[in-house]
Backbone as JSON, one array per atom type, in Angstrom:
{
  "sequence": "XXXXXXXXXXXXXXXXXXXXXXXXXXXXXXXXXXXXXXXXX",
  "N": [[-91.39, 6.22, -73.41], [-91.61, 5.77, -70.37], [-88.84, 7.04, -66.99], [-88.58, 4.53, -65.17], [-89.33, 2.51, -66.74], [-87.09, 3.24, -68.34], [-85.08, 3.08, -67.09], [-84.58, 0.44, -65.79], [-83.99, -1.3, -67.97], [-82.03, -0.42, -68.59], [-80.21, -1.55, -66.07], [-79.49, -3.93, -65.19], [-76.99, -4.36, -67.94], [-75.72, -2.06, -66.11], [-74.64, -3.58, -64.18], [-73.21, -6.08, -65.46], [-71.49, -5.31, -66.84], [-70.06, -4.26, -64.76], [-69.57, -6.65, -63.19], [-68.24, -7.42, -64.67], [-65.67, -6.56, -64.7], [-64.82, -6.77, -62.26], [-64.0, -9.5, -62.03], [-62.16, -9.23, -64.62], [-60.96, -7.68, -62.95], [-59.51, -9.45, -60.84], [-59.05, -11.76, -61.95], [-56.35, -10.03, -63.22], [-55.15, -9.45, -60.42], [-54.07, -11.96, -59.07], [-53.45, -13.81, -60.95], [-50.32, -11.65, -60.84], [-49.82, -12.41, -59.05], [-49.39, -14.95, -59.3], [-47.07, -15.46, -61.12], [-45.44, -13.8, -58.63], [-44.93, -15.34, -57.2], [-46.74, -15.63, -55.38], [-49.17, -14.9, -52.02], [-52.44, -15.57, -52.76], [-54.41, -14.97, -50.45]],
  "CA": [[-91.03, 5.61, -72.07], [-90.75, 6.23, -68.64], [-87.82, 6.48, -66.57], [-88.73, 3.61, -64.55], [-89.01, 1.52, -67.84], [-85.12, 3.3, -69.15], [-83.83, 2.34, -64.95], [-84.82, -1.5, -65.54], [-84.27, -2.11, -69.17], [-80.63, -0.28, -68.57], [-79.76, -1.66, -64.95], [-78.81, -5.31, -65.91], [-76.06, -4.53, -68.81], [-74.58, -1.74, -65.68], [-74.35, -3.97, -63.14], [-72.57, -7.13, -65.73], [-69.88, -4.2, -66.57], [-69.19, -3.48, -62.89], [-68.9, -7.5, -62.64], [-67.31, -8.26, -65.31], [-64.34, -5.42, -64.12], [-64.51, -6.75, -60.4], [-63.52, -10.64, -62.1], [-60.94, -8.74, -64.82], [-59.68, -7.48, -62.2], [-59.64, -10.92, -59.94], [-57.85, -12.8, -63.05], [-55.15, -9.34, -62.65], [-54.57, -10.55, -59.09], [-53.66, -13.45, -59.45], [-51.68, -13.87, -62.27], [-49.55, -11.29, -60.73], [-49.69, -12.82, -57.08], [-48.63, -16.24, -59.76], [-45.91, -14.93, -61.7], [-44.12, -13.6, -58.17], [-44.88, -16.03, -56.03], [-47.2, -14.63, -53.44], [-50.23, -15.74, -51.75], [-53.74, -14.08, -52.43], [-55.08, -14.86, -49.07]],
  "C": [[-90.19, 6.37, -71.65], [-89.25, 6.1, -68.9], [-88.07, 5.33, -66.24], [-88.34, 2.74, -65.93], [-87.16, 1.68, -68.84], [-84.53, 2.83, -67.84], [-84.39, 0.81, -65.73], [-84.76, -2.16, -66.98], [-82.35, -1.4, -68.71], [-79.8, -0.81, -67.38], [-79.19, -2.71, -64.85], [-77.45, -5.08, -66.47], [-75.13, -3.04, -67.26], [-74.1, -2.66, -64.73], [-73.36, -5.58, -64.22], [-71.94, -5.86, -66.25], [-69.44, -4.53, -65.59], [-68.48, -4.78, -62.22], [-68.25, -8.03, -63.57], [-65.92, -7.91, -64.56], [-64.37, -6.25, -62.96], [-63.61, -8.5, -60.98], [-62.36, -10.31, -63.67], [-59.53, -8.33, -64.01], [-58.3, -8.45, -60.86], [-58.63, -11.76, -60.51], [-56.31, -12.21, -62.95], [-54.27, -9.6, -61.97], [-53.97, -11.79, -59.19], [-53.18, -14.24, -60.33], [-50.62, -13.53, -61.48], [-49.13, -12.26, -59.3], [-48.7, -15.19, -57.96], [-47.13, -16.26, -59.73], [-44.97, -14.41, -60.48], [-44.54, -14.44, -57.03], [-45.63, -15.86, -55.01], [-48.5, -15.49, -53.22], [-51.89, -14.78, -51.35], [-54.66, -13.58, -50.95], [-53.93, -14.39, -47.58]]
}
C-alpha cells in the first residue's frame, strides 16, 4: 500500500475526529452559557 492510498483512507477519520471535537466543545460552551445566563452571540 503506497502513501497516497494510506492518506486517502486516513483523512476522513482525522476530519471526522476534528469535527466531533468542535461540536462537543460548542455543546459544552452552549450549556455553560445557559447555566450562567450568558448570551453566546
